[in-house]
N, C-alpha and C positions, 0 to 999 in steps of 0.2 A: 665716662664723665669727663676724664680728663682730655683724652683725643677731641673730646666734642665743644671742649674749652669752656666746661660748665665749673671747674673746680679751677683755682690757681697752681700753679707748680707748685709754691710752697703749703696749699693743703694739700697735694698729692703727694710731696715728703711728707709730709704730717700723717697720711692715714699710712702709707705703704711702710712709713718707721715702727708704727704702732700695731700692725697685723704683722710683718717680718720680724721684729723687735730690733730693726736697725737700730744701732746707736751713734754714728755717724753724722759726720754735721750737713748741713744741707749744701756746701760745697763739695764735700768729698763727696756725696750721694750725686751732685751733678756729673762729679767725672765718670763714676761708674754707669751712672745711666745715658749719658751719651757716648761710653765706650763701644760701640756696636756698629758703629758705620767705616765701611770701608769703601773708598774711590772703586770704579770698574773703567779704566781706560778704554776698553774695548766699545764698549756701551756710549760711552762720551764720546769718543770718536763718531760712531753713529749719528748721533745725535744733533752732532756738531758740523755737520758735512755742509759744506758750503752749496750744493748742489740740491737742498731741499727747497721741496714745493710744496711743504706744508706750514702752519705754525704750531709750535712748540711750544704746551702747557702742562702744568705740573696737576695733577688730583692726586692729594696725600692724606692719607690719615695720620698727622702726625699731631705734634702739642709745640707749645712756645718755646720750650727747654730745648728740644731735640733741635726744633728750627733754628732757633736763633745758634744754636751751635754749630748748625749747617753752613748756615751764611758767614759763620764768622770762619769756620776752617777751608769751607771752598767758594771762596768769593763768585769765581769764575765761570762756577755752574749756571747759578742763576741768570746771568745777564743772556744765557740761550734762550730761555722760557720767556714767553710773550705776555702769560699770565698763570697767576700761582693761585688755586682753587686749592686752599689749607683746610680740614677739617676744623681743626681749632678757630678757625675765624666764622667759619659757616655755622658752626653749631648743628654738624651733621656729620654722619661716618659711611663711608661704603660698608656693606654694600646696599646701605640705606637708599631707596629709587629717586629720594630730592634732591640726593647729591648730583646724581648724572643727570634730571631734570633741570635741575638750574647750570649745568655746563652745556645741554643742548639747548634752553632758553637764554642763554647768554649768548651763542655766538648764532643763534637764528638761523640753523642750518638742520638738515638732516641728519637724524641720529646715525646712519648707516655710513655717512660722511665723516665720521667719526673713527680715527684708529686707536684704541684704548687696550694698551700692556699693562697688566699688576702679575706680581707674582703669587696673588693668594688666588685659587679656584674660585671660590667662592664671591670675588669681586669681581672675576671675568664672568662670570654667569649673571650676577648682577648686570652689571654691562651691557651682555647680549640681551636679557629680557626687557633692557629699556631701548633697544633697536641700535644699540651700538656695534659695531665691527670690534670685536674686543678678544683678545690674546694673551698666551698666559706666558710671562716671562721666565724662562728657565734657562738663557744665558745669550749672550751678546750675537753669535753666530744665527742662532734663531732667529731674534728679533729680525737681523737684517732680511732673511730669508720673510718672513711675516711680509714687513716693508716693501719689498721688493714685489710679492703677490700681490698686495694691494695699491700698486703701480705708486707707493711713494717712493719719489728718486732719491737714492743715497750714495 
């Protein structure tokens, strides 16, 4: 419900605190909740390549607390992306077909013209089920190989 934007961060904190008997403040919770992100310099280098011949887009299952933190902590990264498709804004989540269909419809292109990388196998399968060229992200070097195989210049 939270990643689909159906409950607020404060409501999520309340539910989680009750269910787990967490007694910290909302601000303390926010720090802990956001302490999962680590920059991946090799991947950032790949996607920021000046020779790119593609439009870079984010399709993410996320929530407003995480995304606000990421924008503040890593503002330059989001300048690389043309569009952000965020689950909490769309009220949809991967691997739901509708989230993929909305991206396809937005760009009005063949699904097979979309290169999609995700670190969750279920999301990759869902992308493929929607006709998208979907790839499992395991590491930066593998991503570079997958992009080159798809004729994406990096």
